C-alpha positions, 0 to 999 in steps of 0.5 A: 157199255155194251155197244162200246164193247162190241165195237172194241171187239170187232176186227178191223176187217169187220169195222171195214165190212160194216163202213163199206155196207153203210156206204152203199146204203147211204149212197143209194139213198143219196141217188134216190133223192136225185133219180128215179129207182129204175134209173139207178143201176148197181154200176151207178151206185158203185161208182158214186160209192167208189167200190167194185161191182164185185164188192157190191154183190158181197153186201147186197143181192140186188139194189132192191135189197138195200131198200129193206135195209130201211126197215131194219133202221126202223127196227133200230128206232123201236129198240131205242124207244122202250114203249113198255116202260110207259106207265102213262099208257094202257096197252091199247094206247101203247099200240097207238104210240108204237104205230105213230112212230111207225107212221111217222118214220115212213112219212119222213122218208122222201115220197118216191123212196117210200114208194119204191120201198113198198114196190120192193116188197113185191120183187123180194120175198121180204123175209125180214119185213114179215118175220115174227123175230122183227123187234117191232112185231115182237114188241107189238105182240108183247103189248097185245099179250099184256093187254089180254092178260089185263082184260084190256084186249079180247082174248077170243083171238090169239095176239098174233092174229091181232097183230096181223090184223093191225099190220094189215090195216096199217099197210093199207093206210100207207098204201093209200097215202102213197098212191095219193103221192103223200097229199094228206096228213097220213099220221093223223088219218092213220091214227084216227082209223086206228082208234076206230080199229082198235075199239074192235079189240077192246074189252068193254065192261060187259065182256069183262 
């Protein structure tokens, strides 16, 4: 209901702006399936999308900024999956499920595109990727806080410290998978590694 009313409240100009931005994004993804990222120019994107170069710069600062949009699409996935409502999972299991969704999303991106996304973090300041206001990071932090409250997760570190440690671990797993050209089952491997890593944050009977 909210989405419907929001769409109705948009002006035609706003709707057109959203459509144009999405067209640029989709066109770039299409080109990435055909060409290496360094072969894709802004002029080529504009030609394929049937827009002017000036219009492109109204929506994106560079072609690298388009790649960061893929992370925003991932956050939309997390918004649709209400992990916190899962009564069948404890908080450590919720973390694993959240990471599983993240890994699955990345593994389903075409391998060269995935490489370019991670390489783009070097070129950009990646404000969105590392922002504490990202839905993914917010929900991960909430799960850890709840786990600390329920004595499932250690509290000698702050929830944000644990979030950062988990993220570093997952980035390392994805980076290794990328440099191996996606040559193994990243979801299976990463979740096995994550289980070992999460055991470091689990409250055992002696601690509790």
